[in-house]
N, C-alpha and C positions, 0 to 999 in steps of 0.2 A: 701249724698247718691248718688249712681250711677244713671246715666240717664237711665230710663227704656227702651227707644228706642234703646240705644246702645247695650243692651243685646240681641236683636234679631239677631245680627250678629253672636252670638254664637250658634244659633239654625238653623237647616236646614229649608228650606221653608216648607217642609211637616210637621215639628214639629209645626211651627207657625200656620198652618191651623188646625192641630190636637188640639192645645190648644183652638182655637176658637170653634171648634166642641165640645170639652169637656165642655167648659163654657155654650154653648147653650144646651147641653144635661142635664147638671146639673140644669139649670133654668127650663127646662121642667119637670125634676124629682121632683123638689120642688113644682111646680104647681100641678102635679098629686097627690102628697102626701097630699097637702093642701085640697084636696077634702074630705079627711077622717080624717087626723091628724090635730087637731087644735093647733096652737102654736108650741112649741118645735123646733123652727127654728135652735137654736144653737145645739140641739141634732142631728138634721138631717144633719147639716153641718159636725159635728164631726164624725158621722157615715160614711159619704161620704169620708171624709179625710182618715179615717182608711182603708176603702175598697180600695181606689185607691193607697194607700201607702203600700198595702199588709200587713196590721197589723190586730190585733184583739182588740176587745173592751170589757170592763167590765162596765155594766150599773148598777148604784146604784140608787134605788128609791123605794118608798113604793108601795104596790100593787095598781092597778087600774089606773096607769098613761099611759096606752096604749103602754107599752114597746113591748109586744108580737105582737100586731097589727101593730106597726110601722115597726118592723123587717120583718114580713111576707109580708106587702105591699111593702116594699123596694125591696124584692126579686121579687115580682110580676111585678114591673115596669121595672125590668132588665131582665125579662124572665129567671131567675135563679131558680134552684131547691132549695127548702127550707124544712128543718126538724126542729122540736122542740123536745128537750129532757127534760123531767121533772126529775130533779135529786132528788133522794130519798135515805134514808140511806141503803136500801137493793139493790140499783142499782149495778150491776156487770159490769166489763170492757167489757165482751162480749155483754152486752145489748147495748153498744154504738158502738163497732167496728164491731159486727157481729160474727158469729160462723160457724163452719163446721157441716153440717147436713148429716146423712147417708141416701142416696136416692137409690131407686130401679130404674134401667135404663130401666125396662120393659122386659129384657131378663133373669131375675133371678140374675143378678149381682148387687151388692151394691157398690156404690162409695160415697166418701165424696164430697159434693158440698158446696161451701162457700155461705152463705146467708148474704148479706150486712146489716150492722147496719145503724142506722140513721145518723151516722157521714158522710156517703157517700152522701153528698149534697153540693151545692155551698155555701149556707148560712145556718149555724147551730146556732140555739138559745139554749144555755145551760142554762135552767131556774133553778135558785136557785142552782148554782153549789156548793155552800158551804154546801149543804145537803148531798152530796155523800161522802163516805169514801175515804181515801187517794189513794187507789189503783185505784179506778175509776177515780178520778181526774187526776191521772198520765197518764192514757190511753187517756183522753181528751187532756191533755197538750202535749203529744207526737204528737198527730194528728195536733195540732196547730203549734208546733215548726218545725216538720219534714215534714208536709204535707203527712203523711203516717201513717198506723197502722200496728201493728205486730200481726198476728193471727197464732197460731200453728207453730211459728218459721218462718213464711213467711211475708215479708214486702209487703204491698199492698199500692200503691200510690193513693192519692185522686185526684179527678178531679179538674182542675183549672177553674175559680178562686175559692179559698176556704177561707171563711170568717167566723170566730166564734164570736158570741156575747154571753157573759155570763152575767147573772144577779145575784145580791145578794140582799137579803132583809135586810135592815139595822136596822129594828125594832124588829126582832125576832132572838134570838141566841140559843134558846133551841133546842137540837138535831141537831146542825150544826157542821160542820168541817171547820172552817175558813181557807181560803187559806193562806199558809205561804208566807212571803215576797218574797222569791225566785221564787215562782210560780206567784205571782202578777206581778212580773217584766216582765213576758212573754207577758202581755197585753200592747199594744201600748198606749191606752187611758183608763183612768177611767172616764166615762161620768156620771155626776150627772143629773138625771131626776127630776126636781123640780115640785112642784104644779103649775097648771096654774093660771093666774091672774083672776080677777072676770069676765071680759068680755069674756075671753077664756072659762071659765067654763060655762057661759051662752050659748056660741056657741056650746060647747060639748053637753049640754043637748038638744039643738035643733036638732043637726045633727045626734045624735046617738039613739034617741028614736022614730024616725019616720020610714020611709020606709027603705028598705034594702040598705046597703052601696053600692055605685057605683063601678063598675069594673074599674080598672085603665089601661091606655094605656101602652103598652110595648115600652120602650124608648131605652133600651140597651140590648145587649145579651152578653153571656160569652166571645165571641171573641173580641168584642169591649172593654169590661172591661179589659181584659188582655192587649190589645193594649194601653189603657190609663194608666194602671199601669206601663208599660214600659216607656211611655212618661214622667210620673211624675219624674222618676229618671234622666231624661235628662234636667230638668229645671235648668238653671244656678243659682249658689249660690255665691254671692260676699264674699270675704274673711272676711269682718267685721261681716257677719252673722255667719260664723263658729266660730269666736272668741267670739261673744256674747253668742252663745249656750254653748261653753265650759266654759266660765267664769260663766255663770248662774248656771250650774250644779256643778261646783267646789265650789261655794259659799253655796251650800246646805250641804256640808260636814263639820261638826263641827271641825274636826281635821285638816282641810286644812288651810294653811296660808292666803288664799284669802278670807275666810269666815269672815263676820262681827262679832263683839264681841257678838251681841245680839242673834246669832244663837245657841251658845253653850248651854244655859239653856233650849232651846225649841226643839232642834233636836237631837235625839240620833244617827240616821244614815241618811246619805245623799244619793243622787242618784248616780248610777254607769254610766259607759260609754254607756250602752244601751240607757240611757236617751238622751244623745247627738245625737245618731243615729236617735232616733224617733223624736227629736225636728227638725232636718234637714229634715227628710222625711215628717213629718207633715207639715212643712212650705212649702216644695215643692208642696205637694198635694193641700194645700190651695191656693197657688199662681195660680196653674193651674186651679182650680175650679173657681177662680175669673177672669180668662182670663189674668193674668199677665204673661209676658214673662221672668220674673226673680223673685227670692225670695226677699221680702222686710222685714224689721225688724218687721213691724206690723204683718206679717204672722207668724213669730216665736213667738212673744208675745201672739198671739191668741191661740197657741197650748201649751203654757207653762203649764197652769194649768192642763189640762187633761193628759199630759205626766208625770208631776211631783207629782201630789197629792197622788198617791199610792206608790211613791218611796221615799218620805220624811217621815221618821218615827219619830213621835213626842215623847217627853219625858213625864213623869208623870207631871212635872211642867206645861208643855203646856196644858195638859188635864185639870188639876185642875184650871188653869186660863182661860179656855175657848178659848185658842188660836187654830185656825183651820189651816189645811194645806193650805187652800185657802188664808188666810191672810198672812201666811209666804211667799208663792210663790209670791203673789202680791207685798209685800214689797221688796223682792229681785229684782223683775223685775223693779220696780219703781226706786230703788237705782241705779241699773246698767244702766238703760236708761238715768238717769240724768248725769251719768258719761260719757256716750258715746258722 
């Protein structure tokens, strides 16, 4: 592997200082969130990676795991505006984007004025996004992809930074509209929020059933977040990392000549080129958050599961045998790492 000290020559002196600043800010952010959020270190890291890579994330977890609390407090530490949208079967696109309202200007004249919807915020939590019908989901996904909304034929741009976190409840499917695979592909990460361990659950009981939760210190603002997002895209990536990312994604495709024989019975569809882009961006963001001046193979391996788990479509055979996407991705990464 390349010498990490050699990579600093590819960075400007200001970029090196900015990486150190980002690492320090990220450490402070984790300490602040730890005052309220017990455990979930991996979830916090993946959320930060998504944010600084200009991606969006889909959180999967049962109710009661502090998903909403985590997202709202993350916005608080960054001095960013936050809105939560509870998706329901009767939610209309204008309930998200906003609508034009007829107003009296005081002189007897009436004019249409645009009233902004909850999507006009820096961080938006789309709670149970699979409960809304397709038209409403499409309005949300347009905002995610284009960073704008269309109302009455007019395109309105959203304030930057813009970060969407959507949740799905994996244990209840009645009255839901599951996101199609093409729409799932728009999310950079699918983040699994698991149950806490025993010690963490005891700590949760102690900290959340007493006095009011503490207020968190503001660490970043929107301007700094945008600056760090630009910085992430300048982190050097060695050639062998690009090759590793492409080889990994191509091996998820059962029709590919590069895929191993065992993939065919378990995978119906593999990941597309967008997965390669997000693997590289995620690895760049993780390297910067950890104060590294170049991307390492371990950075890419760390983001492989959240990038690929919703892009690898299992077959019925895999479902019947209890084969998970996590195990498929883990095996592919292990085999490819051994060959490298």
